[in-house]
mmCIF file as Biopython writes it, N, C-alpha, C and O atoms, coordinates in Angstrom:
data_model
#
loop_
_atom_site.group_PDB
_atom_site.id
_atom_site.type_symbol
_atom_site.label_atom_id
_atom_site.label_alt_id
_atom_site.label_comp_id
_atom_site.label_asym_id
_atom_site.label_entity_id
_atom_site.label_seq_id
_atom_site.pdbx_PDB_ins_code
_atom_site.Cartn_x
_atom_site.Cartn_y
_atom_site.Cartn_z
_atom_site.occupancy
_atom_site.B_iso_or_equiv
_atom_site.auth_seq_id
_atom_site.auth_asym_id
_atom_site.pdbx_PDB_model_num
ATOM 1   N N  . UNK A ? 1  ? -14.760 7.606   -18.079 1.0 0.0 1  A 1 
ATOM 2   C CA . UNK A ? 1  ? -15.630 7.455   -16.914 1.0 0.0 1  A 1 
ATOM 3   C C  . UNK A ? 1  ? -16.377 8.766   -16.721 1.0 0.0 1  A 1 
ATOM 4   O O  . UNK A ? 1  ? -15.788 9.844   -16.805 1.0 0.0 1  A 1 
ATOM 5   N N  . UNK A ? 2  ? -17.676 8.668   -16.461 1.0 0.0 2  A 1 
ATOM 6   C CA . UNK A ? 2  ? -18.430 9.907   -16.234 1.0 0.0 2  A 1 
ATOM 7   C C  . UNK A ? 2  ? -18.251 10.361  -14.795 1.0 0.0 2  A 1 
ATOM 8   O O  . UNK A ? 2  ? -17.872 9.572   -13.929 1.0 0.0 2  A 1 
ATOM 9   N N  . UNK A ? 3  ? -18.524 11.628  -14.545 1.0 0.0 3  A 1 
ATOM 10  C CA . UNK A ? 3  ? -18.222 12.223  -13.248 1.0 0.0 3  A 1 
ATOM 11  C C  . UNK A ? 3  ? -18.943 11.548  -12.087 1.0 0.0 3  A 1 
ATOM 12  O O  . UNK A ? 3  ? -18.289 11.244  -11.089 1.0 0.0 3  A 1 
ATOM 13  N N  . UNK A ? 4  ? -20.258 11.293  -12.153 1.0 0.0 4  A 1 
ATOM 14  C CA . UNK A ? 4  ? -20.898 10.626  -11.009 1.0 0.0 4  A 1 
ATOM 15  C C  . UNK A ? 4  ? -20.296 9.249   -10.695 1.0 0.0 4  A 1 
ATOM 16  O O  . UNK A ? 4  ? -20.124 8.896   -9.528  1.0 0.0 4  A 1 
ATOM 17  N N  . UNK A ? 5  ? -19.982 8.486   -11.727 1.0 0.0 5  A 1 
ATOM 18  C CA . UNK A ? 5  ? -19.386 7.166   -11.500 1.0 0.0 5  A 1 
ATOM 19  C C  . UNK A ? 5  ? -17.993 7.310   -10.896 1.0 0.0 5  A 1 
ATOM 20  O O  . UNK A ? 5  ? -17.610 6.524   -10.030 1.0 0.0 5  A 1 
ATOM 21  N N  . UNK A ? 6  ? -17.234 8.305   -11.346 1.0 0.0 6  A 1 
ATOM 22  C CA . UNK A ? 6  ? -15.901 8.534   -10.797 1.0 0.0 6  A 1 
ATOM 23  C C  . UNK A ? 6  ? -15.984 8.971   -9.340  1.0 0.0 6  A 1 
ATOM 24  O O  . UNK A ? 6  ? -15.175 8.545   -8.517  1.0 0.0 6  A 1 
ATOM 25  N N  . UNK A ? 7  ? -16.961 9.819   -9.018  1.0 0.0 7  A 1 
ATOM 26  C CA . UNK A ? 7  ? -17.145 10.233  -7.625  1.0 0.0 7  A 1 
ATOM 27  C C  . UNK A ? 7  ? -17.525 9.055   -6.744  1.0 0.0 7  A 1 
ATOM 28  O O  . UNK A ? 7  ? -17.046 8.941   -5.616  1.0 0.0 7  A 1 
ATOM 29  N N  . UNK A ? 8  ? -18.380 8.180   -7.250  1.0 0.0 8  A 1 
ATOM 30  C CA . UNK A ? 8  ? -18.755 6.981   -6.495  1.0 0.0 8  A 1 
ATOM 31  C C  . UNK A ? 8  ? -17.546 6.068   -6.283  1.0 0.0 8  A 1 
ATOM 32  O O  . UNK A ? 8  ? -17.359 5.520   -5.197  1.0 0.0 8  A 1 
ATOM 33  N N  . UNK A ? 9  ? -16.729 5.908   -7.322  1.0 0.0 9  A 1 
ATOM 34  C CA . UNK A ? 9  ? -15.541 5.069   -7.203  1.0 0.0 9  A 1 
ATOM 35  C C  . UNK A ? 9  ? -14.563 5.665   -6.192  1.0 0.0 9  A 1 
ATOM 36  O O  . UNK A ? 9  ? -13.989 4.939   -5.381  1.0 0.0 9  A 1 
ATOM 37  N N  . UNK A ? 10 ? -14.374 6.974   -6.236  1.0 0.0 10 A 1 
ATOM 38  C CA . UNK A ? 10 ? -13.484 7.633   -5.271  1.0 0.0 10 A 1 
ATOM 39  C C  . UNK A ? 10 ? -14.011 7.486   -3.854  1.0 0.0 10 A 1 
ATOM 40  O O  . UNK A ? 10 ? -13.239 7.235   -2.929  1.0 0.0 10 A 1 
ATOM 41  N N  . UNK A ? 11 ? -15.318 7.639   -3.676  1.0 0.0 11 A 1 
ATOM 42  C CA . UNK A ? 11 ? -15.916 7.499   -2.344  1.0 0.0 11 A 1 
ATOM 43  C C  . UNK A ? 11 ? -15.733 6.079   -1.808  1.0 0.0 11 A 1 
ATOM 44  O O  . UNK A ? 11 ? -15.454 5.887   -0.624  1.0 0.0 11 A 1 
ATOM 45  N N  . UNK A ? 12 ? -15.891 5.088   -2.683  1.0 0.0 12 A 1 
ATOM 46  C CA . UNK A ? 12 ? -15.710 3.692   -2.260  1.0 0.0 12 A 1 
ATOM 47  C C  . UNK A ? 12 ? -14.263 3.437   -1.858  1.0 0.0 12 A 1 
ATOM 48  O O  . UNK A ? 12 ? -14.008 2.749   -0.870  1.0 0.0 12 A 1 
ATOM 49  N N  . UNK A ? 13 ? -13.315 3.982   -2.614  1.0 0.0 13 A 1 
ATOM 50  C CA . UNK A ? 13 ? -11.906 3.810   -2.285  1.0 0.0 13 A 1 
ATOM 51  C C  . UNK A ? 13 ? -11.566 4.485   -0.964  1.0 0.0 13 A 1 
ATOM 52  O O  . UNK A ? 13 ? -10.842 3.914   -0.147  1.0 0.0 13 A 1 
ATOM 53  N N  . UNK A ? 14 ? -12.073 5.684   -0.744  1.0 0.0 14 A 1 
ATOM 54  C CA . UNK A ? 14 ? -11.835 6.388   0.518   1.0 0.0 14 A 1 
ATOM 55  C C  . UNK A ? 14 ? -12.439 5.609   1.681   1.0 0.0 14 A 1 
ATOM 56  O O  . UNK A ? 14 ? -11.823 5.504   2.742   1.0 0.0 14 A 1 
ATOM 57  N N  . UNK A ? 15 ? -13.623 5.070   1.494   1.0 0.0 15 A 1 
ATOM 58  C CA . UNK A ? 15 ? -14.269 4.302   2.562   1.0 0.0 15 A 1 
ATOM 59  C C  . UNK A ? 15 ? -13.485 3.036   2.893   1.0 0.0 15 A 1 
ATOM 60  O O  . UNK A ? 15 ? -13.449 2.611   4.048   1.0 0.0 15 A 1 
ATOM 61  N N  . UNK A ? 16 ? -12.862 2.437   1.889   1.0 0.0 16 A 1 
ATOM 62  C CA . UNK A ? 16 ? -12.112 1.194   2.095   1.0 0.0 16 A 1 
ATOM 63  C C  . UNK A ? 16 ? -10.688 1.440   2.590   1.0 0.0 16 A 1 
ATOM 64  O O  . UNK A ? 16 ? -10.027 0.502   3.034   1.0 0.0 16 A 1 
ATOM 65  N N  . UNK A ? 17 ? -10.207 2.669   2.525   1.0 0.0 17 A 1 
ATOM 66  C CA . UNK A ? 17 ? -8.806  2.976   2.828   1.0 0.0 17 A 1 
ATOM 67  C C  . UNK A ? 17 ? -8.335  2.464   4.194   1.0 0.0 17 A 1 
ATOM 68  O O  . UNK A ? 17 ? -7.262  1.863   4.257   1.0 0.0 17 A 1 
ATOM 69  N N  . UNK A ? 18 ? -9.071  2.667   5.281   1.0 0.0 18 A 1 
ATOM 70  C CA . UNK A ? 18 ? -8.579  2.160   6.570   1.0 0.0 18 A 1 
ATOM 71  C C  . UNK A ? 18 ? -8.392  0.635   6.577   1.0 0.0 18 A 1 
ATOM 72  O O  . UNK A ? 18 ? -7.405  0.133   7.116   1.0 0.0 18 A 1 
ATOM 73  N N  . UNK A ? 19 ? -9.324  -0.086  5.990   1.0 0.0 19 A 1 
ATOM 74  C CA . UNK A ? 19 ? -9.204  -1.548  5.921   1.0 0.0 19 A 1 
ATOM 75  C C  . UNK A ? 19 ? -8.044  -1.959  5.024   1.0 0.0 19 A 1 
ATOM 76  O O  . UNK A ? 19 ? -7.323  -2.905  5.340   1.0 0.0 19 A 1 
ATOM 77  N N  . UNK A ? 20 ? -7.857  -1.262  3.914   1.0 0.0 20 A 1 
ATOM 78  C CA . UNK A ? 20 ? -6.749  -1.560  3.016   1.0 0.0 20 A 1 
ATOM 79  C C  . UNK A ? 20 ? -5.409  -1.309  3.706   1.0 0.0 20 A 1 
ATOM 80  O O  . UNK A ? 20 ? -4.473  -2.090  3.539   1.0 0.0 20 A 1 
ATOM 81  N N  . UNK A ? 21 ? -5.312  -0.231  4.475   1.0 0.0 21 A 1 
ATOM 82  C CA . UNK A ? 21 ? -4.087  0.094   5.198   1.0 0.0 21 A 1 
ATOM 83  C C  . UNK A ? 21 ? -3.755  -1.006  6.211   1.0 0.0 21 A 1 
ATOM 84  O O  . UNK A ? 21 ? -2.608  -1.444  6.303   1.0 0.0 21 A 1 
ATOM 85  N N  . UNK A ? 22 ? -4.745  -1.443  6.958   1.0 0.0 22 A 1 
ATOM 86  C CA . UNK A ? 22 ? -4.530  -2.513  7.938   1.0 0.0 22 A 1 
ATOM 87  C C  . UNK A ? 22 ? -4.109  -3.800  7.234   1.0 0.0 22 A 1 
ATOM 88  O O  . UNK A ? 22 ? -3.197  -4.487  7.693   1.0 0.0 22 A 1 
ATOM 89  N N  . UNK A ? 23 ? -4.762  -4.128  6.133   1.0 0.0 23 A 1 
ATOM 90  C CA . UNK A ? 23 ? -4.411  -5.339  5.391   1.0 0.0 23 A 1 
ATOM 91  C C  . UNK A ? 23 ? -2.983  -5.263  4.863   1.0 0.0 23 A 1 
ATOM 92  O O  . UNK A ? 23 ? -2.253  -6.253  4.921   1.0 0.0 23 A 1 
ATOM 93  N N  . UNK A ? 24 ? -2.572  -4.106  4.350   1.0 0.0 24 A 1 
ATOM 94  C CA . UNK A ? 24 ? -1.214  -3.958  3.836   1.0 0.0 24 A 1 
ATOM 95  C C  . UNK A ? 24 ? -0.172  -4.075  4.938   1.0 0.0 24 A 1 
ATOM 96  O O  . UNK A ? 24 ? 0.849   -4.739  4.761   1.0 0.0 24 A 1 
ATOM 97  N N  . UNK A ? 25 ? -0.422  -3.435  6.073   1.0 0.0 25 A 1 
ATOM 98  C CA . UNK A ? 25 ? 0.554   -3.510  7.160   1.0 0.0 25 A 1 
ATOM 99  C C  . UNK A ? 25 ? 0.635   -4.932  7.717   1.0 0.0 25 A 1 
ATOM 100 O O  . UNK A ? 25 ? 1.721   -5.393  8.069   1.0 0.0 25 A 1 
ATOM 101 N N  . UNK A ? 26 ? -0.486  -5.623  7.799   1.0 0.0 26 A 1 
ATOM 102 C CA . UNK A ? 26 ? -0.472  -7.019  8.253   1.0 0.0 26 A 1 
ATOM 103 C C  . UNK A ? 26 ? 0.266   -7.916  7.265   1.0 0.0 26 A 1 
ATOM 104 O O  . UNK A ? 26 ? 1.026   -8.798  7.665   1.0 0.0 26 A 1 
ATOM 105 N N  . UNK A ? 27 ? 0.039   -7.686  5.975   1.0 0.0 27 A 1 
ATOM 106 C CA . UNK A ? 27 ? 0.732   -8.477  4.951   1.0 0.0 27 A 1 
ATOM 107 C C  . UNK A ? 27 ? 2.235   -8.235  5.011   1.0 0.0 27 A 1 
ATOM 108 O O  . UNK A ? 27 ? 3.022   -9.172  4.877   1.0 0.0 27 A 1 
ATOM 109 N N  . UNK A ? 28 ? 2.635   -6.981  5.211   1.0 0.0 28 A 1 
ATOM 110 C CA . UNK A ? 28 ? 4.060   -6.682  5.308   1.0 0.0 28 A 1 
ATOM 111 C C  . UNK A ? 28 ? 4.681   -7.339  6.532   1.0 0.0 28 A 1 
ATOM 112 O O  . UNK A ? 28 ? 5.771   -7.904  6.446   1.0 0.0 28 A 1 
ATOM 113 N N  . UNK A ? 29 ? 4.001   -7.271  7.668   1.0 0.0 29 A 1 
ATOM 114 C CA . UNK A ? 29 ? 4.499   -7.945  8.877   1.0 0.0 29 A 1 
ATOM 115 C C  . UNK A ? 29 ? 4.656   -9.444  8.637   1.0 0.0 29 A 1 
ATOM 116 O O  . UNK A ? 29 ? 5.659   -10.037 9.035   1.0 0.0 29 A 1 
ATOM 117 N N  . UNK A ? 30 ? 3.675   -10.052 7.992   1.0 0.0 30 A 1 
ATOM 118 C CA . UNK A ? 30 ? 3.724   -11.484 7.690   1.0 0.0 30 A 1 
ATOM 119 C C  . UNK A ? 30 ? 4.915   -11.807 6.795   1.0 0.0 30 A 1 
ATOM 120 O O  . UNK A ? 30 ? 5.649   -12.761 7.053   1.0 0.0 30 A 1 
ATOM 121 N N  . UNK A ? 31 ? 5.106   -11.014 5.747   1.0 0.0 31 A 1 
ATOM 122 C CA . UNK A ? 31 ? 6.218   -11.268 4.840   1.0 0.0 31 A 1 
ATOM 123 C C  . UNK A ? 31 ? 7.568   -11.090 5.532   1.0 0.0 31 A 1 
ATOM 124 O O  . UNK A ? 31 ? 8.511   -11.836 5.265   1.0 0.0 31 A 1 
ATOM 125 N N  . UNK A ? 32 ? 7.657   -10.103 6.420   1.0 0.0 32 A 1 
ATOM 126 C CA . UNK A ? 32 ? 8.898   -9.937  7.178   1.0 0.0 32 A 1 
ATOM 127 C C  . UNK A ? 32 ? 9.165   -11.173 8.044   1.0 0.0 32 A 1 
ATOM 128 O O  . UNK A ? 32 ? 10.301  -11.639 8.135   1.0 0.0 32 A 1 
ATOM 129 N N  . UNK A ? 33 ? 8.112   -11.698 8.678   1.0 0.0 33 A 1 
ATOM 130 C CA . UNK A ? 33 ? 8.266   -12.886 9.525   1.0 0.0 33 A 1 
ATOM 131 C C  . UNK A ? 33 ? 8.673   -14.112 8.714   1.0 0.0 33 A 1 
ATOM 132 O O  . UNK A ? 33 ? 9.524   -14.889 9.148   1.0 0.0 33 A 1 
ATOM 133 N N  . UNK A ? 34 ? 8.075   -14.288 7.547   1.0 0.0 34 A 1 
ATOM 134 C CA . UNK A ? 34 ? 8.313   -15.471 6.730   1.0 0.0 34 A 1 
ATOM 135 C C  . UNK A ? 34 ? 9.629   -15.370 5.958   1.0 0.0 34 A 1 
ATOM 136 O O  . UNK A ? 34 ? 10.411  -16.320 5.921   1.0 0.0 34 A 1 
ATOM 137 N N  . UNK A ? 35 ? 9.866   -14.212 5.344   1.0 0.0 35 A 1 
ATOM 138 C CA . UNK A ? 35 ? 11.006  -14.079 4.444   1.0 0.0 35 A 1 
ATOM 139 C C  . UNK A ? 35 ? 12.231  -13.428 5.073   1.0 0.0 35 A 1 
ATOM 140 O O  . UNK A ? 35 ? 13.340  -13.558 4.556   1.0 0.0 35 A 1 
ATOM 141 N N  . UNK A ? 36 ? 12.037  -12.738 6.170   1.0 0.0 36 A 1 
ATOM 142 C CA . UNK A ? 36 ? 13.153  -12.034 6.783   1.0 0.0 36 A 1 
ATOM 143 C C  . UNK A ? 36 ? 13.546  -10.815 5.968   1.0 0.0 36 A 1 
ATOM 144 O O  . UNK A ? 36 ? 12.765  -10.307 5.163   1.0 0.0 36 A 1 
ATOM 145 N N  . UNK A ? 37 ? 14.756  -10.361 6.187   1.0 0.0 37 A 1 
ATOM 146 C CA . UNK A ? 37 ? 15.261  -9.190  5.469   1.0 0.0 37 A 1 
ATOM 147 C C  . UNK A ? 37 ? 15.665  -9.581  4.056   1.0 0.0 37 A 1 
ATOM 148 O O  . UNK A ? 37 ? 16.017  -10.730 3.790   1.0 0.0 37 A 1 
ATOM 149 N N  . UNK A ? 38 ? 15.608  -8.618  3.165   1.0 0.0 38 A 1 
ATOM 150 C CA . UNK A ? 38 ? 16.037  -8.861  1.798   1.0 0.0 38 A 1 
ATOM 151 C C  . UNK A ? 38 ? 17.055  -7.794  1.410   1.0 0.0 38 A 1 
ATOM 152 O O  . UNK A ? 38 ? 17.326  -6.864  2.170   1.0 0.0 38 A 1 
ATOM 153 N N  . UNK A ? 39 ? 17.598  -7.946  0.238   1.0 0.0 39 A 1 
ATOM 154 C CA . UNK A ? 39 ? 18.564  -6.976  -0.260  1.0 0.0 39 A 1 
ATOM 155 C C  . UNK A ? 39 ? 17.859  -5.651  -0.554  1.0 0.0 39 A 1 
ATOM 156 O O  . UNK A ? 39 ? 16.709  -5.637  -0.991  1.0 0.0 39 A 1 
ATOM 157 N N  . UNK A ? 40 ? 18.546  -4.557  -0.313  1.0 0.0 40 A 1 
ATOM 158 C CA . UNK A ? 40 ? 17.959  -3.227  -0.501  1.0 0.0 40 A 1 
ATOM 159 C C  . UNK A ? 40 ? 17.528  -2.981  -1.948  1.0 0.0 40 A 1 
ATOM 160 O O  . UNK A ? 40 ? 16.517  -2.322  -2.192  1.0 0.0 40 A 1 
ATOM 161 N N  . UNK A ? 41 ? 18.289  -3.505  -2.899  1.0 0.0 41 A 1 
ATOM 162 C CA . UNK A ? 41 ? 17.996  -3.231  -4.310  1.0 0.0 41 A 1 
ATOM 163 C C  . UNK A ? 41 ? 17.111  -4.290  -4.969  1.0 0.0 41 A 1 
ATOM 164 O O  . UNK A ? 41 ? 16.948  -4.283  -6.189  1.0 0.0 41 A 1 
ATOM 165 N N  . UNK A ? 42 ? 16.545  -5.188  -4.186  1.0 0.0 42 A 1 
ATOM 166 C CA . UNK A ? 42 ? 15.674  -6.201  -4.781  1.0 0.0 42 A 1 
ATOM 167 C C  . UNK A ? 42 ? 14.333  -5.575  -5.170  1.0 0.0 42 A 1 
ATOM 168 O O  . UNK A ? 42 ? 14.028  -4.447  -4.783  1.0 0.0 42 A 1 
ATOM 169 N N  . UNK A ? 43 ? 13.558  -6.302  -5.922  1.0 0.0 43 A 1 
ATOM 170 C CA . UNK A ? 43 ? 12.272  -5.798  -6.401  1.0 0.0 43 A 1 
ATOM 171 C C  . UNK A ? 43 ? 11.115  -6.636  -5.863  1.0 0.0 43 A 1 
ATOM 172 O O  . UNK A ? 43 ? 10.100  -6.809  -6.537  1.0 0.0 43 A 1 
ATOM 173 N N  . UNK A ? 44 ? 11.273  -7.148  -4.657  1.0 0.0 44 A 1 
ATOM 174 C CA . UNK A ? 44 ? 10.250  -8.018  -4.089  1.0 0.0 44 A 1 
ATOM 175 C C  . UNK A ? 44 ? 9.001   -7.234  -3.672  1.0 0.0 44 A 1 
ATOM 176 O O  . UNK A ? 44 ? 8.997   -6.004  -3.623  1.0 0.0 44 A 1 
ATOM 177 N N  . UNK A ? 45 ? 7.968   -7.978  -3.383  1.0 0.0 45 A 1 
ATOM 178 C CA . UNK A ? 45 ? 6.692   -7.398  -2.993  1.0 0.0 45 A 1 
ATOM 179 C C  . UNK A ? 45 ? 6.801   -6.581  -1.708  1.0 0.0 45 A 1 
ATOM 180 O O  . UNK A ? 45 ? 6.048   -5.626  -1.520  1.0 0.0 45 A 1 
ATOM 181 N N  . UNK A ? 46 ? 7.719   -6.941  -0.833  1.0 0.0 46 A 1 
ATOM 182 C CA . UNK A ? 46 ? 7.852   -6.209  0.431   1.0 0.0 46 A 1 
ATOM 183 C C  . UNK A ? 46 ? 8.164   -4.741  0.184   1.0 0.0 46 A 1 
ATOM 184 O O  . UNK A ? 46 ? 7.639   -3.871  0.877   1.0 0.0 46 A 1 
ATOM 185 N N  . UNK A ? 47 ? 9.012   -4.459  -0.795  1.0 0.0 47 A 1 
ATOM 186 C CA . UNK A ? 47 ? 9.362   -3.071  -1.082  1.0 0.0 47 A 1 
ATOM 187 C C  . UNK A ? 47 ? 8.168   -2.311  -1.663  1.0 0.0 47 A 1 
ATOM 188 O O  . UNK A ? 47 ? 7.987   -1.127  -1.378  1.0 0.0 47 A 1 
ATOM 189 N N  . UNK A ? 48 ? 7.366   -2.981  -2.465  1.0 0.0 48 A 1 
ATOM 190 C CA . UNK A ? 48 ? 6.162   -2.357  -3.002  1.0 0.0 48 A 1 
ATOM 191 C C  . UNK A ? 48 ? 5.173   -2.049  -1.877  1.0 0.0 48 A 1 
ATOM 192 O O  . UNK A ? 48 ? 4.558   -0.983  -1.861  1.0 0.0 48 A 1 
ATOM 193 N N  . UNK A ? 49 ? 5.023   -2.983  -0.938  1.0 0.0 49 A 1 
ATOM 194 C CA . UNK A ? 49 ? 4.139   -2.752  0.201   1.0 0.0 49 A 1 
ATOM 195 C C  . UNK A ? 49 ? 4.656   -1.608  1.069   1.0 0.0 49 A 1 
ATOM 196 O O  . UNK A ? 49 ? 3.877   -0.761  1.507   1.0 0.0 49 A 1 
ATOM 197 N N  . UNK A ? 50 ? 5.968   -1.579  1.319   1.0 0.0 50 A 1 
ATOM 198 C CA . UNK A ? 50 ? 6.548   -0.504  2.117   1.0 0.0 50 A 1 
ATOM 199 C C  . UNK A ? 50 ? 6.311   0.854   1.458   1.0 0.0 50 A 1 
ATOM 200 O O  . UNK A ? 50 ? 6.002   1.831   2.141   1.0 0.0 50 A 1 
ATOM 201 N N  . UNK A ? 51 ? 6.453   0.918   0.140   1.0 0.0 51 A 1 
ATOM 202 C CA . UNK A ? 51 ? 6.234   2.169   -0.583  1.0 0.0 51 A 1 
ATOM 203 C C  . UNK A ? 51 ? 4.770   2.603   -0.517  1.0 0.0 51 A 1 
ATOM 204 O O  . UNK A ? 51 ? 4.478   3.785   -0.335  1.0 0.0 51 A 1 
ATOM 205 N N  . UNK A ? 52 ? 3.859   1.655   -0.663  1.0 0.0 52 A 1 
ATOM 206 C CA . UNK A ? 52 ? 2.435   1.982   -0.599  1.0 0.0 52 A 1 
ATOM 207 C C  . UNK A ? 52 ? 2.040   2.462   0.790   1.0 0.0 52 A 1 
ATOM 208 O O  . UNK A ? 52 ? 1.267   3.410   0.925   1.0 0.0 52 A 1 
ATOM 209 N N  . UNK A ? 53 ? 2.566   1.814   1.821   1.0 0.0 53 A 1 
ATOM 210 C CA . UNK A ? 53 ? 2.272   2.209   3.197   1.0 0.0 53 A 1 
ATOM 211 C C  . UNK A ? 53 ? 2.854   3.583   3.484   1.0 0.0 53 A 1 
ATOM 212 O O  . UNK A ? 53 ? 2.196   4.421   4.101   1.0 0.0 53 A 1 
ATOM 213 N N  . UNK A ? 54 ? 4.083   3.821   3.043   1.0 0.0 54 A 1 
ATOM 214 C CA . UNK A ? 54 ? 4.706   5.134   3.244   1.0 0.0 54 A 1 
ATOM 215 C C  . UNK A ? 54 ? 3.897   6.233   2.557   1.0 0.0 54 A 1 
ATOM 216 O O  . UNK A ? 54 ? 3.721   7.318   3.112   1.0 0.0 54 A 1 
ATOM 217 N N  . UNK A ? 55 ? 3.415   5.956   1.367   1.0 0.0 55 A 1 
ATOM 218 C CA . UNK A ? 55 ? 2.600   6.928   0.640   1.0 0.0 55 A 1 
ATOM 219 C C  . UNK A ? 55 ? 1.302   7.207   1.387   1.0 0.0 55 A 1 
ATOM 220 O O  . UNK A ? 55 ? 0.875   8.358   1.477   1.0 0.0 55 A 1 
ATOM 221 N N  . UNK A ? 56 ? 0.674   6.166   1.920   1.0 0.0 56 A 1 
ATOM 222 C CA . UNK A ? 56 ? -0.568  6.332   2.683   1.0 0.0 56 A 1 
ATOM 223 C C  . UNK A ? 56 ? -0.333  7.144   3.952   1.0 0.0 56 A 1 
ATOM 224 O O  . UNK A ? 56 ? -1.224  7.850   4.425   1.0 0.0 56 A 1 
ATOM 225 N N  . UNK A ? 57 ? 0.879   7.034   4.498   1.0 0.0 57 A 1 
ATOM 226 C CA . UNK A ? 57 ? 1.221   7.774   5.718   1.0 0.0 57 A 1 
ATOM 227 C C  . UNK A ? 57 ? 1.727   9.181   5.413   1.0 0.0 57 A 1 
ATOM 228 O O  . UNK A ? 57 ? 2.073   9.931   6.326   1.0 0.0 57 A 1 
ATOM 229 N N  . UNK A ? 58 ? 1.770   9.536   4.136   1.0 0.0 58 A 1 
ATOM 230 C CA . UNK A ? 58 ? 2.175   10.888  3.747   1.0 0.0 58 A 1 
ATOM 231 C C  . UNK A ? 58 ? 3.656   11.074  3.559   1.0 0.0 58 A 1 
ATOM 232 O O  . UNK A ? 58 ? 4.128   12.208  3.467   1.0 0.0 58 A 1 
ATOM 233 N N  . UNK A ? 59 ? 4.413   9.975   3.498   1.0 0.0 59 A 1 
ATOM 234 C CA . UNK A ? 59 ? 5.853   10.059  3.289   1.0 0.0 59 A 1 
ATOM 235 C C  . UNK A ? 59 ? 6.154   9.972   1.797   1.0 0.0 59 A 1 
ATOM 236 O O  . UNK A ? 59 ? 5.501   9.224   1.069   1.0 0.0 59 A 1 
ATOM 237 N N  . UNK A ? 60 ? 7.123   10.723  1.355   1.0 0.0 60 A 1 
ATOM 238 C CA . UNK A ? 60 ? 7.547   10.637  -0.042  1.0 0.0 60 A 1 
ATOM 239 C C  . UNK A ? 60 ? 8.463   9.432   -0.214  1.0 0.0 60 A 1 
ATOM 240 O O  . UNK A ? 60 ? 9.284   9.133   0.654   1.0 0.0 60 A 1 
ATOM 241 N N  . UNK A ? 61 ? 8.317   8.753   -1.325  1.0 0.0 61 A 1 
ATOM 242 C CA . UNK A ? 61 ? 9.173   7.606   -1.627  1.0 0.0 61 A 1 
ATOM 243 C C  . UNK A ? 61 ? 9.711   7.766   -3.036  1.0 0.0 61 A 1 
ATOM 244 O O  . UNK A ? 61 ? 9.218   8.587   -3.809  1.0 0.0 61 A 1 
ATOM 245 N N  . UNK A ? 62 ? 10.711  6.987   -3.362  1.0 0.0 62 A 1 
ATOM 246 C CA . UNK A ? 62 ? 11.262  6.998   -4.722  1.0 0.0 62 A 1 
ATOM 247 C C  . UNK A ? 62 ? 10.254  6.489   -5.732  1.0 0.0 62 A 1 
ATOM 248 O O  . UNK A ? 62 ? 10.312  6.846   -6.909  1.0 0.0 62 A 1 
ATOM 249 N N  . UNK A ? 63 ? 9.315   5.641   -5.270  1.0 0.0 63 A 1 
ATOM 250 C CA . UNK A ? 63 ? 8.346   5.037   -6.179  1.0 0.0 63 A 1 
ATOM 251 C C  . UNK A ? 63 ? 7.086   5.872   -6.354  1.0 0.0 63 A 1 
ATOM 252 O O  . UNK A ? 63 ? 6.204   5.493   -7.125  1.0 0.0 63 A 1 
ATOM 253 N N  . UNK A ? 64 ? 6.977   7.018   -5.644  1.0 0.0 64 A 1 
ATOM 254 C CA . UNK A ? 64 ? 5.742   7.807   -5.786  1.0 0.0 64 A 1 
ATOM 255 C C  . UNK A ? 64 ? 5.962   9.058   -6.581  1.0 0.0 64 A 1 
ATOM 256 O O  . UNK A ? 64 ? 5.026   9.829   -6.790  1.0 0.0 64 A 1 
#
């Protein structure tokens, strides 16, 4: 990828970040409502969403 295209892609991702964060937190809330709690060692999508949200909030996770 050339530098101008990479800068444009980064700018687009940064611009979309607030909407992506809201969508992820809403999706996680929905999954919690529908699926309830799961086992700590499972590999379901909820854990991936939790890790992504934690990373966006500046928290370190095992998956980052």
